[in-house]
Structures are given as structure tokens and as C-alpha cells.
N, C-alpha and C positions, 0 to 999 in steps of 0.2 A: 553471092556468086560463089561457084565451086572453086574458083582459082585461089581464093583467100585461104580456105582450109588446107588446100594442097601446098601452098607456099609455106604455111605454118608448119605442116608436117615435115616438109623438106628442111626447113630451118632447124627444127628439133633434131632430125636425123643427122644433119651436118654437124650440129653442135656436139651431139653424143659421140659421133665418129672422131671429131677432133680431140675430145677429152680422152677417149679410150686410146686413140692412136698416140697421143703424147705421153702415155704411160708405158708404151711398148719399148722393149730393149732387144735388139736383134744382134746376132753375130754374123758378120759377113767374112767369109774365108777366101783367101786368094793363095795361089801357088805360082811362083815365078822362077824360071830357070835363068841363071846368070852365067855367062861364059868365063868370068874371071873370079867367081866366088871360090875360095879355098874349099877343097872337097870335104874337109873336116867340119865345115859349117853347113853342108848339105843336109836338109831335114830340120834345121833349127827353126823354131817358131818365134815370131815377134808378135806380141799383142799391142795394138796401137789404140790409145785413148786420146780424146781431145775435147776441149770446150765443154767441160762439165757445168760450169756456171752454178746455178742454184739447185739443180736436180739432186735428189737423194736416193731414188730407186729403193724405196722401202726404208725400214728402220736402219739408220747408220750404214747406208749404201749396200745393204745385204744382197740384193739381187745382182748388183754390179760385181760384187766380190765373188759370189757363187758362180756366175757365168764366166768370169775371168779365170777362176781356179779350175773350172772344168776343161778349159782349153789347154792346160798344162804347157804354158809358154816357157821358152828359155829366157826371153827378155821382155820387158814392158817399156814402151815408149809413151810418154805423155807430152803432147805437143801444144801445151799452153791453155790459158783461160781455165785454170783449175777452179777459180772463183770469179764471181762478178764484181765489178767495181764498187757496187753498193754494199757488199758484204763486209762486215767488220769482225765477226766472230769466225775464226779460221781453225779452231781446235779440231772440228770435225774433219776438215781437209787433211790435217796432220795425221789423224787416226786412219783415214782412208789410205793415204800414201804408205803408211807403215804396214797396213794389212796387205796392200799390193806387193810391197817389198818381200813379204813372207811367202808370196807365190813365186816371184822371180825378181832378179835385179831390175830396178826402176831407173830410167833415164828421163829427166824432166827438163823442159825448156819453158820459159815464160811467154805469155801472149800479151796482146794489147791491154786486156783488162788488168793484168798484174802491173803493167807499166803505168797505168793511170794513178796508182798509189804506190810508188816504188818503195817508200819507207815501210809500208805494210808488207810488201813482198819480201823485202830484205829480212824482216823479222821472221817471216814464214820460212825462208830459206835457212836461217840460223837454227830453226827447229828441225828441218828436214835432213840436213846434211849429217848431223850426229846419228840419225837413224840408219844411215847407209844409202840414202837417196842420192843419186848422181845428178846434181844440178849443173847443166851445161849452159853457161852464158859466154858465148864467143870462146868456147873451149872444146876440147875433145876428150873422149874416153876410148880406151882400147879394149876390145873384146877378144878373149883368147879361147882357142879350142886346140888343145895339144900345143904344138909348136907354132901353129898358125894364128894370125890375128887379123881383125878388121877394125877400122877406126870409125867412131861415131862422133860427128861434130854437131854442136848445137849453136845456133846463131840468134843473136838478139840485136835487131836493127835499131831499136829506139822508137818511142811513141810517135815521132814526127812522120814516120812512114805509114802510120795508120790513120792519123787525124791531125788536122791543123790546130794551131793554138786557139783559134776562135771556135773550135768544135765542128768546123766544116770538113768536107772531103774533097774539095776541088783542088786540082794542081798539086797533088801529093808528090813528093820526090820519088823517082824511080830507083830501084836497086840496080846497081851496076856490078859487073864482074870485078872491077877494081875495088869497089867498096867491100865486096865479099872477101876479097883477098886481104884487105886491111883488117877486117874483123876476125877472121879465123885462119888466115894464112893460106898457103898453097896446098892443094890436094896432091897427094902422091898417086899419080895415075897408073903406077905399076901395081897398086894395091886396090882392094875393094873398099869404097868409101860410102858411108851412110851420112845423110844430112837430116837433121831435125830443124825445121823452119816453120814457124807458126803460120805465116801467110803463103799460099800456094802461087800467088800471081807472078812472081819472078822466076817461074820454072825454067825458062830459057837460060837465065843467068846461072841457076843452080847446075843445069846440065853442062854449060860451058866451063864452069868452075871445076867440075869433075865428080859430082855426086852420082854414084851408080844408081842409088835410089834415095829419094827425098820423102820424108813423112811430114805431112802438113794437115792443118785443120782450118780454123778461122771462119770458113764460109758457111758453116752449118748446113751443108748440102744444098745451099741456095734457098733455104727456109721452106719454100714450096717447090715440090718436084712435079713437073708437068710431063705427062707421057710423051715420049719421042723427042722431047726438048731438053729436059734436065732442070737444073736449078733456076729459080726465078730471080733471086735478089741476093746481092752480097752485102756484108756489113757496111760497105762504103756507099750504100744506096744506089748501086749500079745494077741495071737489069741484065739478066742472062750472063752471069759471070763465066769466064772461059774455063776455069777450073773450079769445080764445086764438090765432086764426089767420085771416087773410083781411081782407076789406074790410067796414067797418061804417059806417053813415050815421046822422046826426042832422040835423034841420032846425032851425036857430037863426038868429035875426036876419035872416030873409028869404032864407036861403041854405042849401043842402045842405052840411053839413060831414062830412068823411070821416076815417076812421082806417084805416091799413094796418098790420096786426100780422104780424110775421114769426114763424114757428115757430122761427127761430134755427138755429144750426149745431151746437152742442155738446150734451153731456149724453146720457144713455141715453134712448131713445124707442122706441115701438112703433106701427106703422102710421102713422108720422109722420116721414118722412125729413128730414134736414137740408136747408135750402132757402136759395137765393139768390132774392131777390125783385126783379123788374124792373118798374118802372112807367113807362109812356109817357104823358106828359101831353098832352092835346089841348085846344084852345080851341074851345068849342062856339059 
């Protein structure tokens, strides 16, 4: 029957497409105008990376470094899952972060994979901080431009917000505004605040807390991107996650609050290339 060879050809074509597509690395650029951004920060570029896992992008991350360098960012944010939980050799990750730091100041938060082996992560952090990497674990850093500044907060919720003790994903606790206040304190709503949070799902909470823009990852773009629909699956095995890739908006406390979710760099994906996100901030 002719259907059998056609099915075989389609299977081969699909397989080749997936292999080639998973080697792609694209740059997606955004520009957002903020009414409360200090004018001295207008035009500043943020390069956002997330969820590298085991991907290397050539010898020693060469393609990732070249593309990042070409964007000439002012700051680099890395929002977790620098490595996968099964990786034990992390020297390459240290070299990568050091090379990124030579492009621009790097601000790093940990994700759920780092939380899986916290002793390994703490050893990694002890290597990163002397290099000048800003590791934000329920803490903040201040970015200066002339006499002006903006605050960048990094939140670490803990592993229990990603997976249960038995390895399941049912009935995970919800992040609340009160919990966020306990972890990183009050946001000064007279200032411009940036939040780095690995998971995008508590966006409403981030907006109410006072984040003018949140940078997140975790969802890998939904793994499979469907035309007109978006991401198919979240790491929690939930179909059609609400936030998977791109810019989202909420109106809270008299101001538009935004979240920029990266589809990330690693893991298998379909119609969903690994991405470097670049945001140019504008003062409206």
C-alpha cells in the first residue's frame, strides 16, 4: 500500500525537523515603555536567559556567547535551571557565567533543578560570587545610572512550590502576596522594581506585590508550541499553561505591571526554538 511509504517519509521528515529545530538558537527582541522608569535608564538593554539545563550550543557554549555578545546588553538576567538535576560536573557552567559576566553584569536566581540538590548549588554559588556574579536568593541588588537607581529582586520560594515530597505535582501550595513579602520584603512603589522569579505562574501575586516587570522561565515555552494556541505542557504536567512565553500584563495599584517569560534554552521542544530574550527599556 502507498500509505506505508508516505507514513515512513513523514516520520523521517518530522524526525529531521525536530533534530534541526532543537539545535536552533534565536534572539527575540522586545521594547517596552514604562511611565515610571527613570529617564537615565531609557534605552538600557536587558539580556534574559533561562533554563539552560544540558544544552551547550557548540563547543563550550560558543554560539550562546557570540549571540549574547552581539546584543551589547547593559545587564544579563539568568532566571534559574542553569543545570539539570542529573548533572554533577558544573565547571563548564562556572566558565559560562564568567564569560557572560565579561559581556555585562550578571544577576542569577536559582530554579527548581538547583533546589533538587541544594548542597551542589551552594558549592556552585561559592564559585560564582567571587567572579562577580550577583546571586539573588530572597535579596535585591541596586542598579545605578548616574544619580538614579532601580532595584532588582530575586526570589527563591523553595522546592515545595514545584514538586511534592513524593515526586508528584498535585495540590502544590500557592504563592501568596504575604509569602512574597516575608521572603523579599515590601516593594517601594515610588520606585521602579524588577523581580526575577523562576516560575511565572504567580504573576498576579508579583503584580500586586509591586513588580513593574518580572522576568521568568521554567515553562520551556510549553515544550510544544501550537499555532494560535501557544504552549502545550508545563513542567507540572499541566496542559495549556496560562503563562509560557512572551509578555503578559496586569493592571495593579494604578500601574500596568508586566511579566516577560522566556521559553528558555534547554530541553526537547517542538516549534519552539531555544531563545535569548532582549528587552530594551524605554521611559515613556
